[in-house]
N, C-alpha and C positions, 0 to 999 in steps of 0.2 A: 297266601292271602295280604303277605306284606307287595307282592307285586301287583295285583290287581287294585290295590288301595292307592298303590302309587301313579298309576296310569290313571286312576277315576279321579282323585282329589289334587294329586300334583301337576299331572301333565294337563288334568282337564279332559279329557276323553270321553266324547258321548256314546262311541260306539267301538267295542273291541272284538276283533273275528281272531280267535283262536285256532291257525292251522295244523294239526297232526294228524296221525295215523289213529284209526279207529278205536285202536286198544286203550286210549286215554280217555273217551268219552265218559266212563265212569268218574273219573278223576276231576273232569271239567264240571260236572253235575255238582260234585258235592262243593268244589269251591265256588260256585255260582249261588248254591243254595246257602252256603254258609254267610257269603258276601252281603247277600239279600238280609238275611235273619242280624247280622251285625251292625245293620244300617249305612255298611261299607257301600253298597249297591242301593241305587235307587230305580225301580225299574221302569218308573213312569218318565224320566228323562234319561236315561242310561241304558244303552244295550249291549248286551255281553253274547256272542254266539261262539259254539264250538263246531268248526269247520274240518268233518275228518273225511281221511281219504283211505281207500284202500290197498292192496299189498300189489307191489309190481312182480308178475311169477315169469321164468323164462318160459323157454320152449316145452319144456320137460313138465311143466304144470307146477313146479317146486317155485320156492322164493327164489327172485333173479340174482344171482350169484356167477363169479367165474368158475372156469372148469375144475380149477382147485378148491372150489368151496369159499372164496374169499368173496368180500363185498366189490359190487364192479363200481370202479371211479367214474365220476363223469368225466374227466377229460379223457379217457380211453374209450368210453361210449361215444363222444362227437366225434373223435378221430375217427373211428368205424365208420361211422355216420357219413363223414367227409369221403371217406374211400369208397364207399358203397353207393352213397350219391353220383359220384363221379363216373363209376362203373355203369348205373344206370343210363346217364346223359349219354358218354359214348355208344353205348348200345342202341341209342333211341339215334346215331347219327349227328346229335348237335353238337360236337367238337367242329364237323367239317361246316357247318352255318353260323358258329357264332365265334365272336374273335375271342383269343385269349382271357382278354378282362371280362368279357360276357360269359365265357364259361365258367371263371372262376367265381362270379356273382352268383350264377345259377346252383354251383355247386355248392356253395354256403347257403343260399336260400333253403335250396331243398333238403339237404344235412340237418340244420337247425330247425327248420320248418316241421319236418316230418316227424322229428321225437318231440317236439313240443306238443305237436298236433294229436300225436299217437295218445299221448297222456291226457290232455284237455278234452278228447273226444268220447273218452268212456265217461259213464256216470262214476263221479269221485268217490263214492260210496264202494264202489266194487272192486274186486281183482281184476287185472288184466293182465293178458299175456303179452308179452315185449316180443316183436318180431320185426326183424329189418325188412324181410321180404313182403309182409303185409303193409308195411309203413312206407316203401317206395313203390308201391303198386299203383299205376296209374288208372287205375280203374276203381271205383267205390269211394266211401267217404274217408278219403286221406288228403293229407296236405299237398303231395304232386298233382293230383287230380283238381284241384281248388287252385294250385297256384298256374298251372297250364291252362284252364280255362279263363281264369285272369289274362294271361299273356296274349291268348287268342282273342278275347275281345279288345285288347288296346290296339291287336294287330288292325282290326277292321276298318279303322278310320285313318291309320297311320297309312295302309297299301292302297285305300282308295283317294289319298291326298286330302280328306274332309278336315277343315280347323274347327276342331272341338275347345277350342279357349273358352274360358268363360264369358270375354265379351261376345262373341263368336254365338253362341248358345244364346244369350240373352237378345242378341238380335233375330236369333232364328223364332224364339218365342212370340216376336212383337211383330213380325211379317205373316207368319202362318200358324195356323192350328195344329196341333198334333195328332192326328186319327189313330186311336186304337181300336183295330177293327176284327184283324185274326185273329182267331181263339188262344193263338198262342203267345199273341202280343197281351190279350187281355190275362193269361194266365200269369205271365212273367210280371207285369205291372203290378198283380195282384201279391204276387211273391214278395216282390220290391215295397209295398205297404206294409208289409208285416213287420219290418224292421225296428221301428220304436218299441211295439209290444214285447218283442223277442228282447231287447235290451232290459226291458222293466223286468221283466220276467226272470233275467240272469242276474240283475242286480237285487232283485229281492230275494231269490231262493239260492243265489249264490252257487247253481250249478252250470257250468260254462260249456257242458255239451250240449245245451241246448242252442248255443249261439253256434255250435258246428254243426248240427243238425240244419240249422236255418241257411248257413253256407252252402251246404251239399243240395239242400232243396234249390237255392236260390242257381247253382251253377247247371244243375240237372234239367231246371227248367229254362235256362239260356239255352241250352244246348238243343232242347225240343224247339225254342223261336228260331233258332238261326238255321237249323236242319230245314224249318217248313217257311221261313221268310225271308226274301232276299232283300239283304239292305244295298246292295248295289247289283246294277245289271251292266253285261258286257255282250258286245256284238262277237261274231263270229271271229274276227280278229283280236279278241279279246283286250278292246278297248272300251271303257267306262265309257256308257251312253246315259246312265242315269244312277242317280243318288237317292236312296229314300232317306231323307232328314230325320224324320220323326224315328224310325229304327236306329238309324245311327245314335241319337240321342237317348233312346230305349236301351243300349248299348252302353252308353256311357254311363248313364244312371246306374246301370248293375254294376259298373267298374266300382263306380264313386262307394257303392254301399258293402262291397266286397272289401274295398282299401280301409272303410271304417271297421269291419270285422277283423280283417288281419290286424289292423292295429290293436285292438284288445287283446288278441289272441298271440301276440307275439311273432307273428308271419313277415316277412320280407317279400313283397309281390315286385316282380322285375315285369318291364314292358316285354322282354326278350329271355324265351328259357328254351 
C-alpha cells in the first residue's frame, strides 16, 4: 500500500503497470481494491494494471530448470543461444558468404532475437515450452524466419542497383503513379495498412503476441508477393532489362513496417544474414 501510494502521489504516476507471474494476481486485486477504497487511487484519472505472465516449461513439460534441478541462469541461456545460432548459420553455409564481422552480427541477431521472440510470440498468460530447436527453425512463426525475410527484402533493391533513399522515393512518387494491380500486390498492401490498428490493439491490451502474429502475416504475404510478382526482369544473359519501381517501393514499405515492429520487439534486423 505504501508503494502504490508513493508512486501515485509522490511520483505523480497516471498509469502503473505491474508485470509479474500469474500467481500474484489475487495479491494485486486486493491492493488495487484497498487503494481505491482508502482514496489512494482515483480510477477516474489514474490507472493501475496487473499484467501477468505464465510459466516457462522445459521440453519435458516441467518448469524450466537445469538438469540438476537448478534455476537456469540468463547468461548461460544467452551463451547457449549464441553457440546454437552459429551452428545454424554454418549449417546454412552463411560462413562462406559473409565476412567474419557480418557472421558475428548475424550470430548475435539470431541468438538474442530467437530467445526474445519465443517469449513474446506466445500469449503471455499461457505457459509455453522452451526449445532452441523450435526457436531456430527458419520456417514458421520464428525470429529466424522474420529476420531472413527482412534480409531478403533488403537484398532486392541492393542487387538490382536501385536507389531507395528517401529523396529518390519522393522523386519517383512525383514522376509516376504506383499501380497496385496484381492480387498479391493488393494483399500485401492491405497487410501493411493494418499496422496502425495492430499497434493500437497491442498498446491497449498489452499482448505483444498480436504484433508477432502480424509480423509473421506480413512476411508470409510478402513471400507470396515475391513468388508471383517480378520486381526486376533479366534477359537470357542475366542482365537487368526492366525494374518495376512500384514493386521495389512496395518491398521497401514492407521493410520499413518490419523495422518498426522489430524495434518494438527488441529484434536487431540485418541487411545480410
